[in-house]
C-alpha positions as CSV (number, residue, x, y, z in Angstrom):
1,M,-15.3,12.0,1.8
2,L,-13.3,15.1,1.2
3,D,-13.2,17.3,-1.8
4,D,-9.8,17.8,-3.4
5,G,-10.1,21.5,-2.7
6,E,-11.4,21.0,0.9
7,R,-8.5,21.4,3.3
8,N,-10.4,21.7,6.6
9,W,-9.8,18.2,7.7
10,H,-7.8,19.6,10.6
11,E,-10.9,21.3,11.9
12,R,-12.8,18.1,11.5
13,L,-10.1,16.3,13.6
14,A,-10.4,19.0,16.2
15,K,-14.1,18.4,16.5
16,F,-13.5,14.6,16.8
17,E,-11.0,15.3,19.7
18,A,-13.5,17.7,21.3
19,R,-15.8,14.8,21.8
20,G,-13.3,13.2,24.1
21,R,-11.4,11.1,21.5
22,L,-7.8,12.0,21.8
23,A,-5.1,10.8,19.5
24,A,-2.0,9.3,21.0
25,S,0.0,10.9,18.2
26,K,-0.6,12.5,14.8
27,A,1.0,11.7,11.5
28,S,0.6,13.6,8.3
29,F,0.9,12.2,4.8
30,N,1.3,14.0,1.5
31,D,-0.1,11.0,-0.4
32,Y,-3.6,9.7,0.1
33,A,-2.7,6.2,-0.8
34,I,-0.1,6.1,2.0
35,A,-2.7,7.4,4.4
36,V,-5.1,4.6,3.4
37,Q,-2.3,2.0,3.9
38,A,-1.6,3.4,7.3
39,A,-5.3,3.1,8.3
40,L,-5.4,-0.4,6.9
41,L,-2.5,-1.3,9.1
42,G,-4.3,0.1,12.1
43,Q,-2.0,3.1,12.5
44,G,-4.7,5.7,12.5
45,I,-7.9,7.1,11.0
46,L,-8.4,9.1,7.8
47,P,-11.2,10.9,6.0
48,G,-12.3,8.3,3.5
49,W,-13.2,9.1,-0.1
50,L,-15.9,6.6,-0.8
51,N,-14.6,5.6,-4.2
52,V,-11.4,4.6,-2.5
53,V,-12.5,3.1,0.8
54,L,-15.8,1.3,-0.2
55,H,-14.1,-2.0,-0.8
56,W,-12.3,-1.9,2.5
57,L,-15.5,-0.9,4.4
58,I,-17.3,-3.9,2.9
59,E,-14.4,-6.2,3.7
60,G,-14.3,-4.8,7.3
61,A,-10.6,-3.8,7.0
62,L,-11.7,-0.2,7.6
63,R,-14.7,0.9,9.6
64,P,-16.4,4.3,10.3
65,V,-15.3,5.9,13.5
66,E,-18.1,8.5,13.3
67,D,-21.6,8.3,12.0
68,E,-21.2,11.1,9.5
69,V,-20.9,11.4,5.8
70,V,-19.8,14.6,4.1
71,V,-20.9,14.9,0.5
72,T,-18.8,17.2,-1.5
73,N,-18.4,18.2,-5.2
74,R,-15.6,15.7,-5.7
75,R,-16.4,13.6,-8.8
76,C,-14.7,10.8,-10.7
77,C,-15.7,10.9,-14.3
78,L,-15.2,8.7,-17.3
79,V,-14.8,10.9,-20.3
80,G,-15.0,10.1,-24.0
81,P,-14.3,11.9,-27.2
82,K,-16.6,14.8,-28.0
83,N,-16.6,14.2,-31.7
84,R,-18.0,10.6,-31.7
85,P,-20.0,8.3,-29.4
86,L,-18.4,5.9,-27.0
87,S,-17.5,2.5,-28.5
88,P,-19.6,-0.5,-27.4
89,A,-16.6,-1.7,-25.2
90,A,-16.4,1.8,-23.6
91,V,-20.1,1.8,-22.9
92,D,-19.9,-1.7,-21.3
93,L,-16.9,-0.6,-19.2
94,R,-18.8,2.6,-18.1
95,D,-21.9,0.6,-17.2
96,W,-19.9,-2.0,-15.3
97,I,-18.0,0.6,-13.3
98,A,-21.2,2.4,-12.4
99,E,-23.0,-0.8,-11.4
100,E,-20.0,-1.9,-9.2
101,M,-20.0,1.5,-7.5
102,W,-23.8,1.3,-6.8
103,T,-23.5,-2.3,-5.6
104,D,-20.7,-1.2,-3.2
105,L,-22.7,1.8,-2.0
106,R,-25.7,-0.4,-1.2
107,A,-23.5,-2.8,0.7
108,V,-22.0,-0.1,2.8
109,D,-25.4,1.4,3.4
110,R,-26.6,-2.0,4.6
111,N,-23.5,-2.7,6.7
112,Y,-23.4,0.7,8.4
113,P,-27.0,2.0,8.7
114,A,-26.0,4.7,11.2
115,L,-24.0,6.5,8.5
116,E,-27.3,7.1,6.7
117,L,-25.4,7.0,3.4
118,R,-28.6,6.6,1.4
119,H,-30.1,9.8,3.0
120,S,-26.8,11.8,2.6
121,L,-26.5,10.9,-1.0
122,A,-30.2,11.5,-1.8
123,K,-29.8,15.1,-0.4
124,S,-27.2,15.6,-3.1
125,G,-29.3,14.2,-5.9
126,F,-27.9,10.6,-5.9
127,K,-30.1,7.6,-5.4
128,I,-28.5,4.3,-4.6
129,G,-31.7,2.2,-5.0
């Protein structure tokens, strides 16, 4: 998972190649959604933001090529008005999104234990139960 401000993925790819895994060719995309589509089509690998690739990891359409999780400060937040509480519908939506995310995180943790996702997230203050 890469932070929006983190641009060292080229260094990470170099480390990947240093372990004897050479790419036949390299492609660069300026849109993350296009990079995800290319990976889904078997055209390469990408650093995966968990909130984007969890579903595809669970379905088996994507799989980790390394047993490493990088936890960054990248966050997705649901924000509400400062001057009033969330409506009941917004609270229900927030709770549903959070539960879906935790359910998916638990599934990926179960399916790919070598990632040590639970441990990596716990070090950053997140508990996936």
